[in-house]
N, C-alpha and C positions, 0 to 999 in steps of 0.2 A: 385489591379485593380477591384476586386469584391466589395471592399469596396467604390470605387468612384462610381461604377456604381450603387451601392446602394444609395448612397448619391444623385446621380443625378435622380435617379428614385422617391426618397422621396421628392426632391425639384419640381419634374414634378407634382407629384400627389398633393403637396400643392399648386403649381399655379393652378391647374384644380380646386381644391376645392374652392379656393379663387374666382376664375371665376363664378363658378357656383353659389357659395353663393351670390354675388352681383347680378348676373342675375336674381337668384330667386327673391331677394329682389326687384329689379326693375320690375320685372314682376308683383309683389305681389301688388306694390304701384301703377303701372300703371292700374291694374285690380280695385284697390281699388277708384281710380280716376275717372273710367269709369263706375262705378255701378250708377244705377239710381233706383229711386222709381217707384212703379207700375204706377205713375200718370205722368210720364215725359217720353220724347222721348230719346231713347238711343243715346248716343253720338258714332258717328263712327270714326274710326281710321284706315286709310289705307283700307276702305271697310269692316271692322270688328268693332264688339261692345261685349263688356262684360257686362254680366247681371247676376244677382242672382234670382234663382226661388224662389219665396215668398208664394207659395200655393202648395197644394198636388194634382192638377188636372192632374200632369203628373208623378205621384208618381212612376208608374212602370219603366219609362225610366229615367226621370228627377227629381230626390227627391227633396224635399224641402229643400232650403239651398243651394244646388249646385249652381256652377259656369258655365255658358254656353257660349260658343263664338259662334257669329252669324256671317254669312258671308252674304253680301249684294248680291243677287241671282236675276237673270232675271225672271220674272215670267213664261215665257215659258219654263224655265229650271226647274220649281218645277214638283214634282210627287206626287202622292198618297203614302202616308206612311212617307213623310218628315215632320219634325217638323219645324214648322216655327213661328216667331215672328212678331206680327203684332199690330198695333195701334187700338183699337176698337173705336166706335162711340163715347163714353164717355171719350175718351183720355187714357185710361187705356193700358198699355203693356201686351200683353198675349202671350204666346207660348203655341200652341196646334198642333195635328197632323192633317195633311190634309186626309180627307176621301174619298172626290171625288172633282172632278173640272168641273166647270161648262163653259162650252165652248161658246163664244160670238155668237149671230147670225150674226152680222156684221164682214165682213172679216178686218182683223187687228186690232180689238179690243183685249184689253188684257182679261185673264180669270179672274173668281173668284173662290174663294176655299171654299169648307164646311169643317169646322174642328170641332175638339172634343177634349177634355181633356180625355186621357186614362182612368183616375179614375171617369171620369163623367157619368153617366148613359145616357145622351141625349147629341146631337150635339148641338153646338153653335148656337143660335137664328138666327144669320144674317151670310150669306156668306160673306167672306172677299175679299173686291175688291183688285185688284193687287196694287193698288196706296197705300193701307194701310199696304202692307207686308214690314217689315224691312229687312228680311233676313232669311236664313235657318240656323239651328242649325247644326255646323260641330262638335262641341266637348263639353263635359261636365265632370265635376270632382267636388268632394267634398273636395279633399285636397286644392286645390288652392282656393277654397271659403273660407276656414278656414284661410288661410294665407292671402287672400285679406282682409277679416273681422279684423284681427288681424292689418294689415298695415293701415286700415283705422282707427281703434281706435287708433294707434300710431300716426298718422299724425293728427287727432283732438287734442290728447294730447299735440303735439309740438305746435300747433296752438294756444292752451290755454296758454302754458307756452314756450314762446320763447327762454328762456335760454337754454332749452334742445335742440335746434337746434344745439347749439354747441356741447354740450356734447354726442348726440346721435351717431354722426358720430365717435366721439372718442372711444365710447363704442364698436361700431362695429370693427372699426379698432383693438382695443385693443384684442377683442375676436378672430378675424381672425388671428392676430400675435401669440397669445397663442397658438392655434390650430396648426398653422404652425410649431412653434417650438416643439409642442408635436410629430407631426408627423415626422419631421426632426430627432428629436432625438432617435427615436425608433431604428434604425439600431444600432448605437453606445451601447444603453443599451444592444441590444441582443448580441452583440459581447463580452461586459464585462461579462455578465452573463453565457457564456459557448462558447466553441468552440475553437477557435484558441488564444493563448494568445497572448499579445503585443511583439515584439522582446525585447530581453534584451541585454543591452550594459554591456559588460565584460570589 
């Protein structure tokens, strides 16, 4: 019974590993496809966008090269200290911290935001109007940035050499299968190395 339980647990771990592997791959590919340069508007997906930090103006919190997740947020819900992504007057996409909020004089008009990159000595030259705000930064990571950059390089390579569009899934499948075989074979190897010997027929 113990051997059967160990085999079931090993198969379960293998399935979970395979699921997480493909989930991470899909997330990295989705992030890579969503990345935009500093001079183009982010692509929103279900109210969220993925961007890569291209400068060091937010180095203390959002290091250069990190991947950030932006959520579309109503201007009235933004507060001092929030990191927001906005489109500047020259069309560039900037992510800076809100230092103060300029309340409108007319009732019902949206506010504007005074921002600054925390590594910059001065505030941004122009207040950010609410209409220019893309959203609020809700997550940042360096790990997924590297994964997304790798996936982007892979996707570019596959587009240049279409024959690998067939070979790449085969390679991924073979890798997952090999790891699954390795994981599931661990309990049997341990049983053979020591402990209970297999029953002998006389």
